C-alpha positions in Angstrom: 78.0 100.9 50.9 80.4 103.4 52.4 82.1 101.5 55.2 81.8 98.7 57.7 82.7 98.5 61.4 82.7 95.9 64.1 80.7 96.5 67.3 83.5 95.1 69.6 81.2 94.6 72.6 79.0 92.3 70.5 81.8 90.4 68.7 82.4 86.8 70.1 85.2 86.1 67.7 83.5 83.2 65.9 85.4 84.1 62.7 82.5 83.8 60.3 83.1 87.2 58.8 86.8 86.4 58.2 85.9 83.1 56.6 83.5 84.9 54.2 85.6 87.9 53.2 89.2 87.9 54.6 90.0 90.9 52.5 87.9 93.0 54.9 87.9 91.2 58.3 90.6 89.7 60.5 90.5 88.4 64.0 93.0 90.3 66.2 95.2 88.9 69.0 92.3 89.3 71.4 90.0 87.1 69.2 87.8 90.1 68.2 87.2 90.8 64.5 88.6 94.0 63.1 88.0 95.8 59.8 91.3 96.0 57.8 90.2 98.5 55.1 88.8 102.0 55.2 86.3 101.7 52.4 84.7 98.6 51.1 85.4 98.1 47.3 82.2 97.7 45.3 83.3 94.1 44.3 83.3 93.1 48.0 80.0 94.7 49.0 77.9 91.6 48.6 80.4 89.5 50.6 80.4 92.0 53.4 76.6 91.9 53.5 76.7 88.1 53.6 79.2 88.4 56.5 76.9 90.8 58.4 73.9 88.5 57.9 76.0 85.5 59.0 77.2 87.2 62.2 75.5 85.4 65.1 75.7 88.5 67.3 75.0 91.1 64.7 78.3 92.7 65.5 78.9 94.1 61.9 77.5 97.6 61.2 77.3 98.7 57.6 77.3 102.4 56.8 75.4 103.0 53.6 76.1 105.8 51.1 73.3 108.4 51.3 
């Protein structure tokens, strides 16, 4: 995994991603999730994948290493 981003137009601010891995995701003042790190550490990759799978609107995009 290289990085992760939020598709802001799809995010409904449910907070599931932040609940799963708050080292990567935070809800901003507008209630939209934001990514708070540039690159996902290896030890958090599985949690980020869980967050992406748990997102009800598929608003989490994962960019994989090639």
